N, C-alpha and C positions, 0 to 999 in steps of 0.2 A: 178591064183595060183602063177604064176611066179612073178607077182608084189608083192603078199603078202609075199612070201619067201624073195624077195629082201628087202622088208621093214624090216623083222625080222633080216635079215643078217646085214642090215645097222644099226640096233639099238639093239645090243646084250644085253645091260644092262637094257632095258625096262622091261623084264620079272622079273628081280630081284627087280626092284622098285615096281612093282605091288605086288609081294609076301611080300615085307617088309611092304607095306601099309596094307595088309590083316592081317598080324600077329599083327601089332599095333592095328588094330581095334578089334581083338579078345582079346588082352590083356586089352584094355580099357573096353570092355564089362565084362570081368572077374572082373576087379577092381570095376566097378560099382555094379556088383552083390554082391561082398563081402561087399562093403560099405552099400548096401541096407540091407543085412543080419544083419550087425552090428547095423544099425539104427533100424531095426525091433526088435532085441534083446533089444536095449535100450528103445524103446517105450513100449515093453511088460513089462520090468522091472519097468518103471515108472507107468504103469497101475496097476501092482501088488502092488507097494508102495501106490498108490492112494487109492486102495481098502482097504488096511490095515488101512490107516489113517481114511477113511470114517467109517469103521466098529468100530474102536476104539472110534470115536466121538459118534456114535450111542449108543454104550455100556455105555459111560459116561453119556449121556443124560438119558438113562434108569435107571442107578443106582441112579443118582441125583433125578430123578422123583420118584422112589420108596422110597427113603429116605425121600423125602418131604411128601409123602402120609402116610408112616408108622411111621415116627419119627419126622422130623424137620419141617414139614409144618406149624404146629401151631406156633412154635417159630418165623419162618420167617414172617408169617402173622402178629403176634403181633408186631414184630420189624417194619414192614412196616407201620402198623396202628399207632404205637407210633410215627414214624417219621412224618407221616401226621399230627397227633394231635399236635406235637410240633410246626408246622407252624401256627396253628390256636388257640393255647392255650392263654387264657382260653376259653373253649367252654361251651355249655349249660350244659353238664354233670358236669363240674367243678363248675359252678355257682349254680346248684342245690345242689351239695355236700356242698358248703359253707352255703347255706340256711339251710340245714338239720343240719349241725353242730351248727349253731347259735341257732336254736330252742332248740337243746339238751343242749347246754352250758348255755343259759340264762333261760331256762324253767325248772330248777331243782325243785324237790319236797323235802320238809323237811321230809316227811314221809318215803322216801326210798333213803337216801343219798348214800348208797353203790351201789344201782342200777344205780343211776344217774352218779356216778363216772365211773362205768364200761361202760356205754353208751358213755360218753364223751371220755374215753380212747380208744374206738374202732376207733375213727376218727384220733387219734394222732400217730405221729411217736413214736417209742418205747422209745426213750430217753426222751420224754416229759411227759410220762404217770404219773410219780410221782409228777410232778410240776403243772399240769393243774387242779387246784381244785377251787371250789367256796364255800364260806361260806354263808349259808342261815340263815335268822333271826330265833330267838328262837320261835317266834310265826308266824302264817300264813303259807301259803302253797308255798311260793316262788313266782317268777315271772310267770305270765301267758302270754305266747307268742301267740298273736292272729293271726298275719300274718307276713310275711317277704318277702322282695324282694331285688334283687341286686341293689345297688345304684351306685356303681362305681367300677372300677378295675384298677390295675396298674401292668404292666408286670415287673418282677424282673430279669428274665433271662430265660434260656431254660426250658420250662415246669414248671415255678414257677411264681406265681402271688399273689398279695394282692387283695382279693375280699371283698369289703365292703358291708355288708348286713344291710338294714334298717328293724327293727322289732318293732312291737307294743307290749309293755309289759302291756298294760291296762292303766297305768297312764302316760306313756311317750313313745316316739319313740326313740329307741337307734340305734346307728350305730356301728356295730362290724366289724372290719377289720380282715379277716381270711387269713393267709398265706397257700395257697394250692399249692401242687405240684403233677405232674404225673410222675410215675416211668417208667422204660423201658418196663415193661409188660403192661402198660396202666392203672395201679391202681392209685387211688387218695388218698392223705393223707394230713393232716394238719401238716406241717413240722416245725412250730414254734408257740409260744404262740400268741393268738390273742390280739387285742387292741381295745379300744373304741375310736371312732373318732367323729368329729363334723358333725353336719348337714350342708347341703349346705347353702350358704348365700342367702338372699333374693335379687332378682333383681329389677331393675327399668327400664321400657321401656315406650316409647310413645304409647298411645292407639289411633289407627287411627279411625276417625269418619266415620260412614257409609255414603255412597253417595246417593243423592236423585235420585229417579227413574224419568224417563222422563214423561211428561204429558200423553202421550199415553200408557205408561206401568203401571203407578201407580195404576189405578183402577182395571184392570183385574188381575194384579199380586197380589195385596193386597187381593182381594177376594179369589183367588185360594189358596194362602198361608194360610190364616186364616182358611178356611174350611178344608184344608188338615191337618193342625197341630191339629185341634180339634179332627179329626178322628184318626190320627196317634198316638198322645200321649195317647188317651183313650184306645188304644189297639185294634184298628180296624183291621179286617182281610183283606186279599187281595181283597175280593169282595167289602168290604166297601171302599177300597182305589183305586179300579180299575179306577174310573172316573178321578182321579187326576194324575195317573201315566202315563208316556210316554210309548209307545209300546217298549217292551224289557227291561224296567226298572225292577230291582230286589231289593226287599226290604224285611226285616224280621219284622214280627209283634212285636210290643211292648207288654210287659206284662201289664195286667190290674191293676187298682188301682190308676191311675193318671187322672186328668182332667185339661183342659185348662180353666183358669178363664178369660183370655183375651189376645189378641195379640195387643200389644201397639205400635209397630213400624215395618214397613216393608220397607227396603231400599236396595240399591245395595251394595254388599260386596266390601269393599276396596281392597280385594285380589281377582282379577278376576279369573273366572273359565277357564279351558282349552277349554272347549266346552260349548256352551250355555251361560246363564246369571246367575251369582252368586248373591244371595240375602241373607240378614240376617233378622231375625225376633226376636224382643224382646218379650218374652212370659212369662206370669205369670201362674205358674202351682201349683196345690194343690195335695199333697199326701194324699189320703183318709185314709191310715192306720194310719199315725202319725198326720194328719191334719195340716202338715207344708206347708207353701207357699214358693215357690222357684221362683226366677227371673232368667230366662234362656235366652240364645241367640242361636237360631238354624240357621244353614247355609244350604241353599238348592241350588241346581243347577237346573235351569229351561230351557226348550227348547220350542221354538215357532214353531208350525206347523199351523193347521187351528185355533188353540188357544194355550194357555200356558199349559204346563205339567210339573210335577215334575220328574226329571231324577235321582237325587241323594240327599240323606240326609247325609251331611258330618259327619263323625265320626261313622255312623251306619254300621252294617254289611249288606252285600248283600246276597240274598237267593241263 
């Protein structure tokens, strides 16, 4: 004890230093606590702000969704569809529209001119309805449009194109160029007067000669092709063709009324098949209804397994 008192007596300021350190520590803890409270208040405020923003966003989504369902959905869908259609215009609908207009425009009847004018006007933009008229002859019933198909098309601009339709009027084939447009709602209209145009020019190309079959292929392939074509062209069903067809081959039966008079040539196709062996056959066929004789060339793809089979008839549909 004497030593401890001596030490305290010899260092009278030590107690003050210890007290000052404790006070500083307390002050630091109070400051840290106050800062933590401020940070807590700031975090809570940010959390409240975040929740307000989140609920505002949810409300906006709900409002927009309801408006789309009850009011603006169809218009948005139409605008989206129209934007998609603009990228691929003219499409099949526009082509069919041009064909229908051509049938109506060129197939008028003298007996009902007012009806014809109304039907033509229904295709036209409003400003054209008084100008698009046809004058039919005094005698006769006007042109008879037997068929029509799209021959060519030319894009003019956004959702506007010239679609040329070839139609048979009985005595001639006419080519009518129809200006077709699609509006923002997706509707189609003839936006200008049509014009008659020329038929495509006739081309000139080299005709490749068929290639000879090898000695080992000639006899079995010629026999197979001759027997198959006689059954196929005559309208044989799958049971009658089963012997000739490769396993898995799919073929649609021909309509009856034709017969093969003779197979005059079987050779290798100058255009090779992707799989198997491509052959061409020069065939003389009679139409029993009209008694006409036709000279035709059939293209077949054959495959060889234990013997030769017919895999494909080029140009024909598969079942």
